Backbone as ProteinMPNN parsed JSONL, in Angstrom:
{"seq_chain_A": "MSAVLRSFQNTYPEIGQRVMLDSSSVVIGDVRLADDVSIWPLVAIRGDVNYVAIGARSNIQDGSVLHVTHKSSYNPEGNPLIIGEDVTVGHKVMLHGCTVGNRVLVGMGSILLDGVVIEDDVMIGAGSLVPQNKRLESGYLYLGSPVKQIRPITPEEREGLKYSANNYVRWKDEYLAQESK", "coords_chain_A": {"N_chain_A": [[-38.201, -39.406, 38.187], [-35.962, -37.645, 36.148], [-34.233, -34.563, 35.478], [-33.584, -32.969, 32.286], [-30.446, -33.591, 31.327], [-27.689, -32.242, 29.795], [-24.776, -32.361, 27.797], [-22.171, -29.989, 27.001], [-19.842, -29.141, 24.686], [-18.359, -31.456, 25.376], [-18.496, -31.396, 28.153], [-20.134, -32.426, 30.992], [-22.88, -32.154, 33.28], [-22.127, -32.295, 36.81], [-23.311, -34.183, 39.412], [-24.168, -34.236, 42.78], [-24.749, -36.236, 45.778], [-28.019, -37.4, 46.703], [-29.494, -35.486, 45.297], [-32.163, -33.633, 43.929], [-33.684, -33.385, 40.869], [-36.014, -31.864, 39.053], [-38.142, -33.24, 36.551], [-38.893, -31.476, 34.578], [-36.947, -29.599, 34.379], [-33.867, -28.179, 33.019], [-30.482, -28.862, 32.642], [-27.371, -27.865, 31.687], [-24.118, -28.521, 30.485], [-21.153, -27.321, 32.125], [-21.96, -27.674, 35.043], [-22.124, -27.841, 38.467], [-23.418, -29.562, 41.005], [-23.784, -29.732, 44.404], [-24.154, -31.966, 47.27], [-27.488, -32.767, 48.318], [-28.842, -30.733, 46.976], [-31.653, -29.085, 45.505], [-33.499, -28.883, 42.557], [-36.118, -27.362, 41.192], [-39.389, -27.432, 39.443], [-39.268, -26.441, 35.984], [-36.828, -25.059, 35.837], [-33.969, -23.569, 34.378], [-30.628, -24.187, 33.834], [-27.666, -23.095, 32.663], [-24.566, -23.929, 31.948], [-22.653, -23.207, 29.887], [-20.774, -21.378, 28.63], [-19.187, -20.765, 30.706], [-18.772, -21.775, 34.151], [-21.221, -23.197, 36.463], [-21.756, -23.385, 39.87], [-23.306, -24.909, 42.582], [-23.892, -24.883, 45.973], [-24.047, -27.164, 48.815], [-27.201, -28.23, 50.067], [-28.695, -26.192, 48.976], [-31.428, -24.603, 47.255], [-33.175, -24.267, 44.196], [-35.789, -22.638, 43.001], [-38.986, -22.972, 41.294], [-39.158, -22.082, 37.867], [-36.868, -20.515, 37.683], [-33.928, -18.991, 36.207], [-30.639, -19.654, 35.431], [-27.494, -18.506, 34.554], [-24.319, -17.712, 32.931], [-21.364, -15.625, 32.307], [-19.455, -15.229, 29.407], [-15.91, -15.679, 28.688], [-13.743, -13.008, 27.728], [-11.851, -10.46, 25.929], [-12.373, -8.144, 27.263], [-13.26, -9.071, 29.716], [-11.461, -11.248, 31.02], [-11.736, -13.63, 32.613], [-14.391, -14.023, 32.528], [-17.664, -14.433, 33.987], [-18.4, -16.766, 36.227], [-21.193, -18.547, 37.693], [-21.728, -18.699, 41.005], [-23.013, -20.263, 43.749], [-23.535, -20.398, 47.165], [-23.738, -22.458, 50.168], [-26.772, -23.666, 51.7], [-28.626, -21.924, 50.52], [-31.538, -20.226, 49.505], [-33.268, -19.87, 46.638], [-35.738, -18.088, 45.332], [-38.936, -18.457, 43.583], [-38.919, -17.994, 40.064], [-36.514, -16.517, 39.718], [-33.739, -14.697, 38.368], [-30.458, -15.378, 37.87], [-27.339, -14.241, 36.993], [-24.134, -14.773, 36.153], [-23.012, -14.224, 38.753], [-22.022, -14.074, 42.269], [-23.102, -15.761, 45.063], [-23.299, -15.857, 48.487], [-23.232, -17.928, 51.5], [-26.182, -19.1, 53.204], [-28.262, -17.388, 52.184], [-31.168, -15.673, 51.13], [-32.874, -15.308, 48.21], [-35.309, -13.422, 47.036], [-38.517, -14.036, 45.441], [-38.758, -13.56, 41.93], [-36.572, -11.874, 41.692], [-33.646, -10.263, 40.249], [-30.293, -10.78, 39.61], [-27.387, -9.407, 38.481], [-24.441, -9.575, 36.278], [-21.287, -9.981, 37.877], [-22.124, -9.331, 40.422], [-21.815, -9.571, 43.956], [-22.895, -11.314, 46.66], [-22.714, -11.291, 50.009], [-22.415, -13.568, 52.886], [-25.357, -14.555, 54.796], [-27.663, -12.897, 54.017], [-30.691, -11.263, 53.09], [-32.739, -10.875, 50.302], [-35.284, -9.012, 49.117], [-38.424, -9.832, 47.472], [-38.73, -9.356, 43.95], [-36.547, -7.703, 43.543], [-33.863, -5.836, 42.0], [-30.549, -6.347, 41.468], [-27.946, -4.451, 40.597], [-25.302, -4.622, 38.103], [-22.106, -5.668, 39.206], [-22.486, -4.913, 41.886], [-22.054, -5.085, 45.427], [-23.433, -6.792, 48.138], [-23.623, -6.347, 51.514], [-22.965, -8.498, 54.292], [-25.489, -9.623, 56.573], [-27.774, -8.03, 56.256], [-31.058, -6.868, 55.159], [-32.15, -6.399, 51.9], [-33.82, -4.512, 49.369], [-35.727, -3.611, 46.497], [-35.613, -1.81, 43.297], [-33.395, -0.136, 41.665], [-31.716, -2.311, 44.051], [-31.687, -1.553, 47.552], [-30.065, -1.125, 50.719], [-31.929, -2.019, 53.475], [-32.306, -2.631, 56.282], [-30.672, -4.054, 59.232], [-30.718, -7.652, 59.42], [-32.756, -9.554, 61.633], [-32.003, -11.592, 64.567], [-33.83, -13.727, 64.506], [-34.6, -13.789, 61.812], [-32.139, -14.438, 60.688], [-31.817, -17.051, 61.644], [-33.98, -18.06, 60.3], [-33.057, -18.204, 57.684], [-31.481, -20.516, 57.628], [-33.448, -22.308, 58.405], [-35.208, -22.222, 56.189], [-33.629, -23.341, 54.113], [-33.192, -25.918, 55.2], [-35.83, -26.831, 55.302], [-36.427, -27.077, 52.575], [-34.634, -29.11, 51.931], [-35.81, -31.204, 53.345], [-38.334, -31.351, 52.02], [-37.442, -31.99, 49.468], [-36.344, -34.509, 49.987], [-38.703, -35.893, 50.549], [-39.931, -35.863, 48.029], [-38.028, -37.359, 46.579], [-38.224, -39.826, 47.919], [-40.834, -40.545, 47.267], [-40.576, -40.891, 44.508], [-38.977, -43.157, 44.411], [-40.602, -45.243, 45.0]], "CA_chain_A": [[-37.913, -38.791, 36.896], [-34.862, -36.717, 36.274], [-34.173, -33.434, 34.558], [-32.81, -33.125, 31.067], [-29.034, -33.28, 31.537], [-27.055, -32.202, 28.482], [-23.39, -31.922, 27.757], [-21.811, -28.925, 26.074], [-18.42, -29.269, 24.374], [-17.842, -32.595, 26.134], [-18.591, -31.205, 29.597], [-21.433, -32.912, 31.44], [-23.142, -31.746, 34.673], [-21.708, -33.147, 37.925], [-24.43, -34.205, 40.344], [-23.826, -34.818, 44.077], [-25.635, -37.257, 46.339], [-29.344, -37.01, 47.189], [-29.923, -34.296, 44.565], [-33.428, -33.767, 43.224], [-33.79, -32.611, 39.634], [-37.346, -32.059, 38.498], [-38.095, -33.713, 35.159], [-39.138, -30.372, 33.642], [-35.817, -28.667, 34.387], [-32.803, -28.451, 32.05], [-29.161, -28.566, 33.198], [-26.494, -28.009, 30.522], [-22.704, -28.194, 30.493], [-20.312, -27.33, 33.321], [-22.8, -27.363, 36.193], [-21.668, -28.658, 39.594], [-24.428, -29.542, 42.057], [-23.322, -30.411, 45.613], [-25.112, -32.857, 47.922], [-28.767, -32.294, 48.853], [-29.384, -29.615, 46.201], [-32.921, -29.378, 44.835], [-33.811, -28.089, 41.371], [-37.563, -27.518, 41.111], [-39.914, -27.414, 38.073], [-39.063, -25.419, 34.961], [-35.575, -24.33, 36.039], [-32.95, -23.718, 33.325], [-29.267, -23.89, 34.306], [-26.82, -23.205, 31.477], [-23.138, -23.767, 32.184], [-22.062, -23.464, 28.569], [-19.599, -20.557, 28.335], [-18.491, -20.67, 31.98], [-19.343, -22.826, 34.993], [-22.189, -22.927, 37.514], [-21.543, -24.237, 41.05], [-24.355, -24.71, 43.585], [-23.446, -25.525, 47.206], [-24.873, -28.144, 49.523], [-28.48, -27.886, 50.698], [-29.324, -25.033, 48.341], [-32.59, -24.935, 46.427], [-33.483, -23.35, 43.102], [-37.224, -22.864, 42.881], [-39.689, -23.027, 40.024], [-39.099, -21.042, 36.848], [-35.654, -19.702, 37.748], [-32.979, -19.105, 35.104], [-29.268, -19.466, 35.91], [-26.559, -18.477, 33.428], [-22.961, -17.245, 33.181], [-20.822, -14.697, 31.328], [-18.313, -15.816, 28.699], [-14.597, -15.045, 28.793], [-13.506, -12.105, 26.606], [-10.726, -9.561, 26.168], [-12.87, -7.179, 28.238], [-13.436, -9.768, 30.99], [-10.721, -12.483, 30.705], [-12.246, -14.811, 33.323], [-15.846, -14.066, 32.445], [-18.298, -14.505, 35.304], [-19.147, -17.983, 36.549], [-22.271, -18.376, 38.67], [-21.354, -19.471, 42.184], [-24.029, -20.175, 44.795], [-23.021, -21.058, 48.357], [-24.516, -23.487, 50.856], [-27.978, -23.262, 52.434], [-29.202, -20.773, 49.817], [-32.888, -20.38, 48.97], [-33.508, -19.034, 45.464], [-37.183, -18.113, 45.172], [-39.546, -18.715, 42.282], [-38.736, -17.091, 38.924], [-35.346, -15.651, 39.921], [-32.72, -14.698, 37.313], [-29.096, -15.209, 38.378], [-26.478, -14.203, 35.813], [-22.722, -14.485, 36.358], [-22.827, -13.564, 40.041], [-21.586, -14.922, 43.378], [-24.041, -15.697, 46.175], [-22.686, -16.493, 49.651], [-23.958, -18.941, 52.258], [-27.347, -18.667, 53.99], [-28.853, -16.231, 51.515], [-32.502, -15.825, 50.551], [-33.111, -14.442, 47.053], [-36.762, -13.391, 46.936], [-39.169, -14.344, 44.169], [-38.735, -12.586, 40.853], [-35.4, -10.992, 41.737], [-32.658, -10.361, 39.176], [-28.933, -10.465, 40.027], [-26.638, -9.271, 37.234], [-23.027, -9.941, 36.214], [-20.315, -9.419, 38.795], [-22.704, -9.085, 41.74], [-21.344, -10.421, 45.048], [-23.769, -11.307, 47.827], [-22.01, -11.901, 51.137], [-23.201, -14.52, 53.677], [-26.411, -14.094, 55.699], [-28.339, -11.757, 53.392], [-32.039, -11.461, 52.55], [-33.072, -9.986, 49.197], [-36.738, -9.031, 48.991], [-39.02, -10.21, 46.19], [-38.784, -8.375, 42.88], [-35.404, -6.783, 43.597], [-32.857, -5.83, 40.938], [-29.21, -6.061, 41.971], [-27.211, -4.021, 39.405], [-23.999, -5.185, 37.779], [-20.925, -5.438, 40.058], [-22.831, -4.434, 43.234], [-21.751, -5.991, 46.538], [-24.38, -6.668, 49.243], [-22.919, -6.647, 52.755], [-23.519, -9.52, 55.171], [-26.29, -9.272, 57.736], [-28.804, -7.017, 55.975], [-32.166, -7.05, 54.224], [-32.088, -5.489, 50.749], [-35.078, -4.516, 48.64], [-35.965, -2.544, 45.536], [-35.118, -1.871, 41.928], [-32.303, -1.001, 42.116], [-31.756, -2.742, 45.442], [-31.126, -0.674, 48.581], [-29.968, -1.73, 52.042], [-33.092, -1.565, 54.235], [-32.05, -2.708, 57.724], [-30.04, -5.316, 59.619], [-31.65, -8.753, 59.657], [-32.885, -9.893, 63.051], [-31.533, -12.954, 64.874], [-34.847, -14.69, 64.059], [-34.475, -13.895, 60.35], [-30.891, -15.16, 60.413], [-32.158, -18.464, 61.851], [-34.923, -18.408, 59.238], [-32.301, -18.554, 56.47], [-31.141, -21.942, 57.761], [-34.714, -23.037, 58.436], [-35.711, -22.33, 54.816], [-32.814, -24.328, 53.385], [-33.47, -27.25, 55.757], [-37.182, -27.201, 54.883], [-36.357, -27.548, 51.194], [-33.977, -30.422, 51.943], [-36.827, -32.167, 53.789], [-39.304, -31.538, 50.932], [-36.724, -32.691, 48.405], [-36.264, -35.913, 50.405], [-40.03, -36.48, 50.379], [-40.1, -36.092, 46.587], [-37.158, -38.477, 46.179], [-38.796, -41.055, 48.473], [-42.021, -40.846, 46.456], [-40.132, -41.379, 43.199], [-38.343, -44.476, 44.51], [-41.63, -46.277, 45.284]], "C_chain_A": [[-36.846, -37.723, 37.1], [-34.936, -35.634, 35.207], [-33.472, -33.832, 33.277], [-31.387, -32.665, 31.388], [-28.356, -33.344, 30.182], [-25.61, -31.761, 28.613], [-23.272, -30.719, 26.828], [-20.304, -28.987, 25.916], [-17.74, -30.284, 25.286], [-17.776, -32.375, 27.643], [-20.014, -31.515, 30.017], [-21.659, -32.464, 32.889], [-22.65, -32.787, 35.68], [-22.767, -33.037, 39.016], [-24.004, -34.914, 41.623], [-24.834, -35.868, 44.519], [-26.945, -36.623, 46.813], [-29.835, -35.715, 46.558], [-31.253, -34.59, 43.885], [-33.431, -32.814, 42.037], [-35.17, -32.864, 39.05], [-37.254, -32.389, 37.009], [-38.338, -32.607, 34.143], [-37.992, -29.364, 33.6], [-34.747, -29.126, 33.402], [-31.487, -27.984, 32.658], [-28.139, -28.887, 32.12], [-25.056, -27.652, 30.873], [-22.036, -28.286, 31.84], [-21.11, -26.802, 34.509], [-22.439, -28.359, 37.284], [-22.649, -28.505, 40.746], [-23.931, -30.359, 43.24], [-24.448, -31.271, 46.197], [-26.344, -32.101, 48.414], [-29.298, -31.031, 48.188], [-30.731, -30.036, 45.623], [-33.157, -28.349, 43.736], [-35.278, -28.366, 41.056], [-38.068, -27.322, 39.68], [-39.521, -26.175, 37.259], [-37.841, -24.528, 35.198], [-34.65, -24.611, 34.86], [-31.61, -23.28, 33.912], [-28.328, -24.153, 33.147], [-25.378, -22.874, 31.811], [-22.383, -24.015, 30.894], [-20.789, -22.662, 28.324], [-18.81, -20.203, 29.594], [-19.164, -21.697, 32.88], [-20.355, -22.277, 35.999], [-21.887, -23.901, 38.649], [-22.604, -23.884, 42.086], [-23.998, -25.547, 44.805], [-24.504, -26.39, 47.86], [-26.111, -27.5, 50.148], [-29.138, -26.636, 50.132], [-30.471, -25.487, 47.451], [-32.835, -23.832, 45.418], [-34.944, -23.615, 42.732], [-37.754, -22.579, 41.476], [-39.469, -21.803, 39.134], [-37.851, -20.177, 36.875], [-34.729, -19.994, 36.576], [-31.596, -18.748, 35.64], [-28.33, -19.545, 34.722], [-25.281, -17.781, 33.841], [-22.546, -16.25, 32.116], [-19.567, -15.302, 30.718], [-17.029, -15.022, 28.955], [-14.367, -14.199, 27.542], [-12.284, -11.244, 26.904], [-11.114, -8.507, 27.218], [-12.923, -7.781, 29.641], [-12.794, -11.155, 30.852], [-11.22, -13.754, 31.404], [-13.747, -14.997, 33.135], [-16.421, -14.002, 33.852], [-18.989, -15.851, 35.445], [-20.311, -17.611, 37.469], [-21.948, -19.292, 39.834], [-22.388, -19.2, 43.268], [-23.525, -20.993, 45.973], [-23.941, -22.136, 48.897], [-25.707, -22.865, 51.568], [-28.61, -22.002, 51.849], [-30.599, -21.14, 49.32], [-33.069, -19.362, 47.848], [-34.991, -19.174, 45.132], [-37.64, -18.337, 43.743], [-39.203, -17.602, 41.295], [-37.63, -16.056, 39.137], [-34.416, -15.789, 38.722], [-31.377, -14.413, 37.976], [-28.158, -15.287, 37.183], [-25.057, -13.818, 36.2], [-22.414, -13.765, 37.653], [-22.351, -14.576, 41.085], [-22.519, -14.678, 44.554], [-23.427, -16.481, 47.329], [-23.558, -17.563, 50.272], [-25.117, -18.309, 53.021], [-27.922, -17.356, 53.451], [-30.25, -16.613, 51.038], [-32.624, -14.814, 49.423], [-34.61, -14.516, 46.778], [-37.281, -13.601, 45.522], [-39.043, -13.197, 43.174], [-37.546, -11.644, 40.854], [-34.457, -11.269, 40.58], [-31.316, -9.909, 39.734], [-28.054, -10.521, 38.788], [-25.153, -9.608, 37.394], [-22.187, -9.231, 37.268], [-20.846, -9.088, 40.176], [-22.074, -10.061, 42.735], [-22.292, -10.226, 46.221], [-23.003, -12.005, 48.937], [-22.942, -12.85, 51.881], [-24.302, -13.807, 54.466], [-27.078, -12.81, 55.202], [-29.737, -12.191, 52.962], [-32.278, -10.413, 51.48], [-34.571, -10.115, 48.961], [-37.203, -9.336, 47.583], [-38.995, -9.035, 45.217], [-37.621, -7.406, 42.843], [-34.503, -6.936, 42.371], [-31.527, -5.448, 41.571], [-28.344, -5.738, 40.761], [-25.819, -4.638, 39.304], [-22.929, -4.708, 38.766], [-21.235, -4.888, 41.453], [-22.501, -5.508, 44.264], [-22.763, -5.724, 47.651], [-23.721, -7.209, 50.505], [-23.697, -7.636, 53.618], [-24.387, -8.906, 56.271], [-27.409, -8.283, 57.506], [-29.911, -7.554, 55.076], [-32.014, -5.978, 53.16], [-33.388, -5.62, 49.973], [-35.066, -3.383, 47.622], [-35.331, -2.766, 44.189], [-34.673, -0.47, 41.513], [-32.369, -1.241, 43.633], [-31.098, -1.696, 46.357], [-31.062, -1.453, 49.893], [-31.089, -1.147, 52.901], [-32.794, -1.515, 55.734], [-31.275, -3.989, 58.022], [-31.1, -6.422, 59.751], [-31.629, -9.083, 61.153], [-32.286, -11.278, 63.305], [-32.527, -14.026, 64.407], [-34.79, -14.877, 62.542], [-33.215, -14.655, 59.96], [-31.121, -16.668, 60.584], [-33.101, -18.958, 60.755], [-34.234, -18.765, 57.925], [-31.922, -20.027, 56.489], [-32.405, -22.799, 57.734], [-35.239, -23.266, 57.017], [-34.942, -23.39, 54.031], [-33.104, -25.743, 53.881], [-34.859, -27.736, 55.369], [-37.166, -27.754, 53.461], [-35.62, -28.871, 51.076], [-34.999, -31.488, 52.335], [-37.846, -32.43, 52.665], [-38.683, -32.305, 49.776], [-36.653, -34.179, 48.723], [-37.614, -36.618, 50.257], [-40.308, -36.768, 48.905], [-39.275, -37.281, 46.128], [-37.701, -39.802, 46.69], [-40.015, -41.487, 47.676], [-41.62, -41.43, 45.108], [-39.552, -42.778, 43.26], [-39.338, -45.594, 44.784], [-42.119, -46.905, 43.991]], "O_chain_A": [[-36.841, -37.001, 38.097], [-35.606, -35.777, 34.184], [-32.848, -34.889, 33.191], [-31.156, -31.492, 31.685], [-28.426, -34.362, 29.493], [-25.271, -30.904, 29.429], [-24.14, -30.464, 25.992], [-19.568, -28.896, 26.899], [-16.698, -30.014, 25.883], [-17.066, -33.102, 28.338], [-20.974, -30.956, 29.486], [-20.698, -32.404, 33.657], [-22.74, -33.992, 35.444], [-23.081, -31.943, 39.485], [-23.535, -36.051, 41.578], [-25.663, -36.326, 43.733], [-26.976, -35.477, 47.259], [-30.52, -34.928, 47.212], [-31.446, -35.671, 43.329], [-33.212, -31.611, 42.177], [-35.457, -33.973, 38.599], [-36.389, -31.874, 36.301], [-38.023, -32.775, 32.964], [-38.061, -28.38, 32.863], [-34.711, -30.289, 32.998], [-31.381, -26.853, 33.134], [-28.036, -30.032, 31.68], [-24.797, -26.613, 31.481], [-22.303, -29.204, 32.616], [-20.962, -25.652, 34.922], [-22.446, -29.569, 37.06], [-22.71, -27.455, 41.386], [-23.681, -31.556, 43.1], [-25.56, -31.292, 45.67], [-26.257, -30.958, 48.863], [-30.12, -30.326, 48.774], [-30.929, -31.204, 45.289], [-33.038, -27.141, 43.939], [-35.635, -29.487, 40.692], [-37.264, -27.07, 38.782], [-39.455, -25.054, 37.762], [-37.835, -23.365, 34.795], [-34.554, -25.747, 34.396], [-31.468, -22.166, 34.416], [-28.197, -25.29, 32.693], [-25.005, -21.709, 31.942], [-21.564, -24.931, 30.815], [-19.804, -23.226, 27.847], [-17.863, -19.418, 29.533], [-20.045, -22.425, 32.422], [-20.358, -21.094, 36.338], [-21.774, -25.105, 38.421], [-22.784, -22.716, 42.43], [-23.82, -26.761, 44.705], [-25.683, -26.352, 47.509], [-26.066, -26.389, 50.676], [-30.046, -26.081, 50.751], [-30.481, -26.614, 46.956], [-32.724, -22.643, 45.72], [-35.284, -24.68, 42.216], [-37.065, -22.031, 40.616], [-39.576, -20.659, 39.575], [-37.784, -19.187, 36.147], [-34.738, -21.092, 36.02], [-31.401, -17.683, 36.226], [-28.352, -20.518, 33.968], [-25.164, -17.31, 34.973], [-23.265, -16.041, 31.139], [-18.714, -15.826, 31.434], [-17.06, -13.865, 29.375], [-14.736, -14.597, 26.438], [-11.743, -11.293, 28.009], [-10.262, -8.04, 27.973], [-12.666, -7.095, 30.63], [-13.495, -12.133, 30.595], [-11.132, -14.842, 30.835], [-14.306, -16.016, 33.539], [-15.751, -13.572, 34.79], [-20.047, -16.067, 34.854], [-20.39, -16.484, 37.959], [-21.899, -20.512, 39.679], [-22.611, -18.053, 43.657], [-23.131, -22.147, 45.808], [-24.803, -22.659, 48.19], [-25.67, -21.707, 51.985], [-29.069, -21.126, 52.581], [-30.814, -22.227, 48.783], [-33.029, -18.153, 48.075], [-35.445, -20.236, 44.707], [-36.832, -18.398, 42.816], [-39.199, -16.423, 41.647], [-37.779, -14.884, 38.789], [-34.314, -16.862, 38.128], [-31.176, -13.351, 38.566], [-28.168, -16.27, 36.442], [-24.799, -12.663, 36.54], [-21.645, -12.804, 37.665], [-22.285, -15.776, 40.819], [-22.707, -13.542, 44.99], [-23.072, -17.648, 47.163], [-24.505, -18.046, 49.652], [-25.053, -17.15, 53.43], [-28.045, -16.364, 54.169], [-30.48, -17.739, 50.597], [-32.497, -13.609, 49.643], [-35.118, -15.548, 46.339], [-36.574, -13.373, 44.541], [-39.198, -12.027, 43.523], [-37.524, -10.693, 40.073], [-34.46, -12.357, 40.003], [-31.196, -8.805, 40.266], [-27.978, -11.552, 38.12], [-24.678, -9.888, 38.494], [-22.356, -8.037, 37.517], [-20.092, -8.609, 41.023], [-21.829, -11.223, 42.411], [-22.468, -9.112, 46.714], [-22.678, -13.186, 48.818], [-24.126, -12.937, 51.555], [-24.198, -12.617, 54.764], [-27.06, -11.78, 55.875], [-29.947, -13.324, 52.53], [-32.056, -9.222, 51.699], [-35.067, -11.196, 48.643], [-36.471, -9.126, 46.616], [-39.207, -7.883, 45.598], [-37.703, -6.378, 42.171], [-34.397, -8.015, 41.787], [-31.387, -4.365, 42.14], [-28.03, -6.63, 39.973], [-25.249, -5.106, 40.289], [-22.854, -3.529, 39.113], [-20.319, -4.435, 42.14], [-22.654, -6.7, 43.998], [-22.943, -4.579, 48.067], [-23.316, -8.369, 50.564], [-24.927, -7.61, 53.664], [-24.084, -7.847, 56.818], [-27.952, -7.741, 58.468], [-29.742, -8.533, 54.348], [-31.782, -4.807, 53.463], [-33.987, -6.694, 49.92], [-34.471, -2.33, 47.854], [-34.623, -3.746, 43.955], [-35.5, 0.316, 41.051], [-32.989, -0.482, 44.378], [-30.111, -1.054, 45.997], [-31.892, -2.325, 50.151], [-31.194, 0.071, 53.045], [-33.001, -0.487, 56.379], [-31.217, -4.896, 57.192], [-32.235, -6.157, 60.145], [-30.618, -8.911, 61.833], [-32.085, -12.05, 62.368], [-32.121, -15.101, 63.965], [-34.918, -15.997, 62.048], [-33.226, -15.431, 59.005], [-30.668, -17.464, 59.761], [-33.036, -20.113, 60.335], [-34.769, -19.545, 57.138], [-32.033, -20.709, 55.47], [-32.434, -23.869, 57.126], [-35.664, -24.372, 56.681], [-35.541, -24.234, 53.365], [-33.246, -26.665, 53.079], [-35.05, -28.928, 55.13], [-37.803, -28.767, 53.171], [-35.947, -29.68, 50.207], [-35.048, -32.556, 51.724], [-38.184, -33.581, 52.387], [-39.324, -33.168, 49.176], [-36.871, -35.018, 47.849], [-37.671, -37.791, 49.888], [-40.866, -37.815, 48.576], [-39.763, -38.121, 45.372], [-37.648, -40.804, 45.977], [-40.206, -42.679, 47.437], [-42.258, -42.363, 44.621], [-39.619, -43.519, 42.279], [-38.963, -46.767, 44.799], [-42.977, -47.787, 44.02]]}, "name": "protein", "num_of_chains": 1, "seq": "MSAVLRSFQNTYPEIGQRVMLDSSSVVIGDVRLADDVSIWPLVAIRGDVNYVAIGARSNIQDGSVLHVTHKSSYNPEGNPLIIGEDVTVGHKVMLHGCTVGNRVLVGMGSILLDGVVIEDDVMIGAGSLVPQNKRLESGYLYLGSPVKQIRPITPEEREGLKYSANNYVRWKDEYLAQESK"}
């Protein structure tokens, strides 16, 4: 079973190979999903007034909401939502018009606002709020509301970022295999 895929102003989502879209999720408009992406139950992705791009092997977990910022005289390009490769987006996360690098973990219930830039190899603790236009430097754990840099991530945690993404690819493959039977 596949998600609800809807066009907006004649733009339809682009779906890569081996992508899993849960049947309870909704994907609208200019949304670009790379290979091996997984979209879990009750996710809403709205690429209506700008685009959403999600990199290979990234996963968007249950109940998350992904949206963009429209173009205006104040912000001529608006803010697309760009998510890198090997990113784990935890349950019930809100991502709005931000850029997330590669090998990032966004903890459950976190909120990332317009213009935020998350560099590669970052962990964001559960329930964190990343304020508008904030940049999170590579190699650190961040936590809080508003988010604060806590400490450098350990080599084991850095490996754990890849492990998490690969685990979700494996689980996604198991779901896809079950559906094809």
